[in-house]
C-alpha positions as CSV (number, residue, x, y, z in Angstrom):
1,M,-34.5,-0.6,-6.3
2,P,-33.5,1.5,-9.3
3,H,-31.4,-0.4,-11.9
4,D,-28.2,1.7,-11.1
5,E,-28.3,1.0,-7.4
6,L,-26.7,-1.9,-5.6
7,T,-26.9,-3.6,-2.2
8,I,-23.6,-3.8,-0.3
9,G,-23.2,-7.4,-1.4
10,R,-23.6,-6.6,-5.1
11,L,-21.3,-3.6,-4.8
12,A,-18.6,-5.7,-3.2
13,K,-18.9,-8.3,-5.9
14,R,-18.7,-5.8,-8.7
15,A,-15.8,-4.0,-7.2
16,N,-14.1,-7.3,-6.3
17,V,-13.7,-6.5,-2.6
18,G,-15.2,-7.9,0.5
19,I,-18.2,-6.4,2.3
20,E,-15.9,-5.6,5.3
21,T,-13.6,-3.6,3.0
22,I,-16.6,-1.4,2.0
23,R,-17.5,-0.9,5.6
24,Y,-13.9,-0.1,6.5
25,Y,-13.8,2.5,3.7
26,Q,-17.0,3.9,5.1
27,R,-15.5,4.2,8.6
28,R,-12.5,5.9,7.0
29,K,-14.9,8.3,5.2
30,L,-13.7,7.2,1.8
31,L,-17.2,6.0,0.8
32,P,-20.5,7.5,1.8
33,V,-22.9,5.6,4.0
34,P,-26.3,5.7,2.2
35,E,-29.6,5.9,4.1
36,F,-31.7,2.8,4.5
37,E,-34.3,2.2,1.9
38,G,-36.6,-0.4,3.4
39,S,-34.3,-2.9,5.2
40,F,-31.3,-2.3,2.9
41,R,-28.8,0.4,2.1
42,H,-28.6,1.0,-1.7
43,Y,-25.3,2.2,-3.3
44,S,-25.1,4.0,-6.6
45,A,-23.3,2.1,-9.3
46,D,-20.6,4.9,-9.5
47,M,-19.3,3.6,-6.1
48,V,-17.8,0.7,-8.0
49,D,-15.5,3.1,-9.8
50,R,-14.7,4.9,-6.5
51,I,-13.7,1.6,-4.9
52,R,-11.5,0.7,-7.9
53,F,-9.9,4.2,-7.6
54,I,-9.0,3.5,-4.0
55,K,-7.6,0.0,-4.7
56,R,-5.5,1.3,-7.6
57,A,-4.1,4.1,-5.5
58,Q,-3.3,1.6,-2.7
59,D,-1.6,-0.7,-5.3
60,L,0.7,2.2,-6.0
61,G,1.6,2.6,-2.4
62,F,-0.7,5.4,-1.3
63,T,-1.9,5.4,2.2
64,L,-5.7,5.7,2.9
65,D,-5.1,9.2,4.2
66,E,-3.4,10.1,0.9
67,V,-6.2,8.4,-1.0
68,A,-8.7,10.5,0.9
69,E,-6.8,13.6,-0.2
70,L,-6.7,12.4,-3.8
71,L,-10.4,11.7,-3.7
72,S,-11.0,15.3,-2.5
73,L,-9.0,16.4,-5.5
74,Q,-10.6,14.0,-7.9
75,D,-12.1,16.7,-10.2
76,G,-8.5,17.2,-11.3
77,R,-8.5,21.0,-11.1
78,N,-5.9,21.4,-8.4
79,R,-3.0,19.8,-10.1
80,R,-0.4,21.3,-7.8
81,A,-2.0,19.5,-4.8
82,I,-2.3,16.3,-6.8
83,R,1.3,16.5,-7.8
84,K,2.4,17.2,-4.2
85,V,0.7,14.1,-2.9
86,A,2.0,11.9,-5.8
87,T,5.5,13.4,-5.5
88,A,5.7,12.6,-1.8
89,R,4.7,9.0,-2.5
90,L,7.3,8.8,-5.3
91,L,10.0,10.0,-3.0
92,D,9.0,7.5,-0.4
93,I,9.1,4.7,-3.0
94,K,12.6,5.8,-4.1
95,A,13.8,5.8,-0.5
96,K,12.4,2.3,0.0
97,I,14.1,1.1,-3.3
98,A,17.4,2.6,-2.0
99,D,17.0,0.8,1.3
100,L,16.2,-2.5,-0.5
101,A,19.3,-2.1,-2.7
102,R,21.5,-1.6,0.4
103,M,19.9,-4.7,2.0
104,E,20.4,-6.7,-1.1
105,H,24.1,-5.7,-1.3
106,A,24.7,-6.5,2.4
107,L,22.9,-9.8,2.3
108,G,24.6,-10.8,-1.0
109,H,28.0,-10.0,0.5
110,L,27.2,-12.1,3.6
111,V,26.1,-15.1,1.5
112,Q,29.3,-14.9,-0.6
113,E,31.4,-14.6,2.6
114,C,29.5,-17.6,4.1
115,E,30.3,-19.7,1.0
116,A,33.9,-18.6,0.8
117,I,35.0,-19.3,4.4
118,G,33.7,-22.8,4.6
119,V,33.0,-24.7,7.8
120,A,36.2,-23.7,9.6
121,R,34.7,-20.5,11.0
122,P,31.3,-19.5,12.2
123,C,28.8,-18.4,9.4
124,P,29.0,-14.6,9.0
125,I,25.3,-14.5,8.3
126,I,24.4,-15.8,11.8
127,A,27.2,-13.6,13.4
128,A,25.8,-10.5,11.7
129,F,22.2,-11.2,12.8
130,A,23.4,-12.0,16.3
131,G,24.9,-8.5,16.7
132,G,28.2,-9.0,14.9
133,E,29.4,-6.6,12.3
134,L,28.0,-6.3,8.9
135,P,30.3,-6.3,5.9
136,A,32.5,-3.3,5.5
137,G,30.6,-0.2,4.4
138,Q,27.2,-1.6,5.3
139,H,24.9,-0.5,8.1
140,R,21.6,-1.8,9.4
141,V,18.5,-0.5,7.7
142,G,15.3,0.3,9.6
């Protein structure tokens, strides 16, 4: 085995992923499946960087389909297409942040209301989850 080639176990260890992750990425066509050499498949050392690319993109919220598109654009020449994929992900992240802010506000209001009314009336948190009304100006997310 040449010095710059790795077995799947060594590739997984260097890339800090499990062997099943590598196999999954292969099924998703994110990583090539090398031919057998003897009784093992041997992976080039640059697959470590490719796996790290995939993991970093996932950490930023990209789906594996989006990662595949980014990998196809990895030479960096088609910046318009790269920006399109990244901008779509950024808009999705911003929408999620807005949803989380609405949820934070609604739940915060319910917690304050629960503290304020004491034990004389039912807890507004339980009532809201059981189908009651959310605080004024709030709506269910999702």
